[in-house]
C-alpha positions in Angstrom: 89.1 11.2 -122.3 85.6 12.1 -120.9 84.1 9.2 -119.1 80.9 11.0 -118.2 81.8 11.6 -114.6 82.8 15.3 -114.9 80.6 17.6 -112.9 79.3 21.1 -113.6 80.0 23.3 -110.5 77.0 25.5 -111.2 74.7 22.5 -111.4 76.3 21.0 -108.3 75.9 24.2 -106.3 72.3 24.6 -107.4 71.5 21.0 -106.4 73.2 21.4 -103.0 71.3 24.7 -102.4 67.9 22.9 -103.2 68.8 19.9 -101.0 69.4 21.9 -97.8 66.6 23.6 -95.8 66.4 26.1 -93.0 67.8 24.5 -89.8 70.5 22.5 -91.5 74.1 23.7 -90.9 76.9 24.6 -93.4 80.6 24.6 -92.8 82.8 26.9 -94.8 86.1 25.8 -96.4 87.8 29.2 -95.6 87.3 32.2 -93.4 84.8 34.6 -94.9 85.4 38.4 -95.1 83.2 41.3 -96.0 84.8 44.7 -96.6 88.0 43.4 -95.1 86.4 42.2 -91.9 86.2 38.6 -90.9 82.6 37.7 -90.4 82.6 33.8 -90.5 85.1 31.2 -89.4 86.5 28.3 -91.4 85.4 24.8 -90.1 82.6 26.2 -87.9 79.0 25.1 -88.4 76.5 27.8 -89.1 72.7 27.3 -89.1 70.9 28.0 -92.4 68.4 30.7 -91.4 67.0 31.3 -94.9 67.9 30.8 -98.6 67.7 33.3 -101.3 67.3 32.9 -105.1 67.4 36.0 -107.2 68.3 34.1 -110.3 69.7 30.7 -111.2 73.2 32.0 -110.8 72.5 34.1 -107.7 71.6 31.6 -104.9 72.8 31.8 -101.3 72.3 30.5 -97.8 71.7 33.1 -95.1 73.5 32.5 -91.8 74.3 34.7 -88.7 77.8 35.7 -88.0 79.1 34.6 -84.6 81.6 37.5 -84.8 79.4 40.5 -85.8 75.9 39.0 -85.4 75.1 40.3 -88.9 73.1 38.1 -91.4 75.6 36.9 -94.0 74.8 35.7 -97.5 77.0 32.6 -98.4 77.1 31.1 -101.9 77.1 27.3 -102.0 80.5 27.3 -103.7 82.0 28.4 -100.3 80.5 25.5 -98.4 82.9 22.6 -97.6 80.5 20.4 -95.6 77.0 20.3 -94.2 75.1 18.8 -91.3 71.4 17.8 -91.8 69.2 18.9 -88.9 67.4 15.8 -87.3 64.3 18.0 -86.9 62.8 19.2 -90.2 60.4 22.1 -90.4 58.6 22.3 -93.7 56.5 25.3 -94.7 53.6 24.8 -97.0 
């Protein structure tokens, strides 16, 4: 039975992506690997340095790895939690 409370993961991820801004922090629900190398830790807060949107289904947060110091693109599906920065910087 559909009671109208089902969510659409793509819509939820897009809303989440639009809600956060640079300076907020994201926490991943699992370690993140690129080319078999661990670049981000589970349960560690990473500051959102930028956001990218190549298309509606290709959105990401950009964070810096504390392991390799590389900039890493993280899809909102991988985010378990977030912390809103108390200081907001808005660009016009």
